C-alpha positions as CSV (number, residue, x, y, z in Angstrom):
1,M,21.9,5.9,0.6
2,N,22.2,9.9,1.9
3,I,24.8,9.5,4.1
4,D,24.1,13.5,5.2
5,A,21.4,12.0,6.8
6,I,22.7,9.7,8.7
7,V,25.3,12.0,9.7
8,G,22.7,14.3,11.0
9,L,21.0,11.5,12.8
10,A,24.5,10.3,14.7
11,I,25.4,13.7,15.4
12,S,21.7,14.1,16.7
13,T,22.7,11.2,19.1
14,A,25.7,12.4,20.2
15,F,24.6,15.8,21.3
16,L,21.9,13.7,23.6
17,R,24.4,11.4,25.3
18,A,26.2,14.3,25.6
19,D,23.3,15.4,28.1
20,F,22.3,18.5,25.5
21,D,19.0,18.9,24.3
22,N,17.3,21.0,22.1
23,Q,17.2,24.2,24.3
24,T,21.0,24.0,24.5
25,S,22.5,26.9,22.3
26,P,26.5,26.7,20.7
27,S,27.5,29.2,23.5
28,E,26.7,26.0,25.9
29,V,28.8,23.5,23.6
30,D,31.7,25.8,23.8
31,E,31.6,26.2,27.2
32,Q,31.9,22.8,27.8
33,E,34.2,22.3,25.3
34,A,31.9,19.3,24.5
35,W,32.8,19.6,20.5
36,E,35.1,17.0,20.5
37,G,33.3,14.7,22.9
38,I,29.9,15.3,20.6
39,A,32.5,14.7,17.4
40,A,34.0,11.6,18.4
41,Q,30.5,10.3,20.2
42,A,29.2,10.6,16.3
43,L,31.8,8.9,14.0
44,D,31.3,6.1,17.3
45,N,27.5,6.2,16.3
46,L,28.8,5.9,12.5
47,K,30.9,2.9,12.9
48,W,28.6,0.9,15.3
49,A,25.5,1.4,11.9
50,E,28.7,-0.3,10.0
51,I,29.1,3.2,8.0
52,D,32.7,3.8,6.2
53,T,34.0,6.5,8.0
54,A,37.3,7.3,6.0
55,K,36.0,10.3,4.5
56,I,33.8,11.7,6.9
57,E,35.1,14.8,8.5
58,I,32.6,16.7,12.0
59,D,33.5,19.6,13.7
60,K,31.7,22.0,15.4
61,Y,30.8,23.3,11.9
62,V,29.1,19.8,10.2
63,I,27.8,19.8,14.3
64,A,26.3,23.4,14.5
65,Q,24.8,22.9,10.9
66,A,23.1,19.4,11.8
67,I,22.0,20.7,15.1
68,W,20.9,24.2,14.4
69,G,21.2,24.8,11.1
70,M,23.7,26.5,10.7
71,D,26.3,27.9,8.1
72,D,30.2,28.4,10.1
73,D,29.5,32.1,9.3
74,E,26.4,32.0,12.0
75,L,28.0,30.1,14.2
76,D,31.3,31.9,14.3
77,E,28.8,35.0,15.1
78,A,27.4,33.1,17.6
79,L,30.5,32.4,19.2
80,N,31.8,35.7,19.3
């Protein structure tokens, strides 16, 4: 099972449930201080799918990788 892919799907679902879409920029998420809410929802999605989340950490960098394909430096640059 590809856990990274499942985490990405959980994040994508959480992103959409937070009322963001594919036109949303990282700065819009940052302005709404939505990173933590998306991460929490993604973890809930994984738990619902009976995925052990004990070793899974989701933060704004993991979200940016899943949604926009950005690495840490690219996200930091986009937010500055």
